[in-house]
C-alpha positions as CSV (number, residue, x, y, z in Angstrom):
1,M,-6.7,-11.9,33.6
2,Q,-5.0,-13.4,30.6
3,T,-8.2,-14.9,29.3
4,Q,-9.8,-11.4,29.3
5,A,-6.9,-10.0,27.3
6,L,-7.3,-12.7,24.7
7,T,-11.1,-12.1,24.5
8,D,-10.5,-8.4,24.1
9,A,-7.9,-9.0,21.3
10,F,-10.5,-10.9,19.3
11,A,-13.5,-8.7,20.0
12,P,-14.8,-7.0,16.8
13,K,-12.9,-3.9,15.9
14,T,-13.1,-1.1,13.4
15,R,-10.3,-0.6,10.9
16,K,-9.4,2.7,12.5
17,E,-9.0,1.0,16.0
18,L,-6.8,-1.8,14.6
19,A,-4.7,0.5,12.4
20,A,-4.0,2.7,15.5
21,A,-3.0,-0.4,17.5
22,Y,-0.5,-1.3,14.8
23,G,0.7,2.3,14.5
24,I,-0.2,2.4,10.8
25,S,-2.7,4.2,8.6
26,T,-6.0,2.8,7.7
27,K,-4.9,2.8,4.1
28,T,-1.9,0.5,4.9
29,L,-4.3,-1.8,6.8
30,Y,-6.6,-1.9,3.8
31,R,-3.6,-2.9,1.6
32,W,-2.7,-5.7,4.1
33,M,-6.3,-7.0,4.0
34,K,-6.5,-6.8,0.2
35,K,-3.2,-8.7,-0.1
36,L,-4.5,-11.4,2.3
37,G,-7.8,-11.8,0.5
38,L,-9.8,-10.4,3.4
39,P,-13.1,-8.5,2.8
40,T,-12.5,-4.8,2.6
41,D,-16.1,-3.6,3.0
42,R,-17.0,-1.2,5.8
43,R,-18.0,-3.8,8.4
44,L,-16.4,-4.4,11.7
45,L,-13.4,-6.8,11.6
46,T,-14.5,-10.2,12.7
47,E,-12.6,-12.7,14.8
48,K,-11.8,-14.7,11.6
49,C,-10.2,-11.6,9.9
50,L,-8.4,-10.6,13.1
51,R,-6.8,-14.1,13.4
52,V,-5.5,-13.9,9.8
53,L,-4.1,-10.4,10.3
54,Y,-2.5,-11.4,13.7
55,K,-1.0,-14.5,12.2
56,E,0.6,-12.5,9.3
57,H,1.6,-9.3,11.2
58,G,1.5,-10.2,14.9
59,N,-1.0,-9.3,17.6
60,P,-0.6,-5.6,18.4
61,Y,-2.4,-6.2,21.8
62,H,0.0,-8.9,22.9
63,K,2.6,-7.4,25.3
């Protein structure tokens, strides 16, 4: 069960999905990504990007 939750947390996500999980706007998420040097193009967020964001701001899916 815990393994599935970790897999889901690192599955590719849209910026809109991740911003909603954090409870922030997509514009704020864009600023976070820009500050961390992450790509801000229109692609899905990869596991690598998610790991950087989770390390800096916490995992919004971890309860």
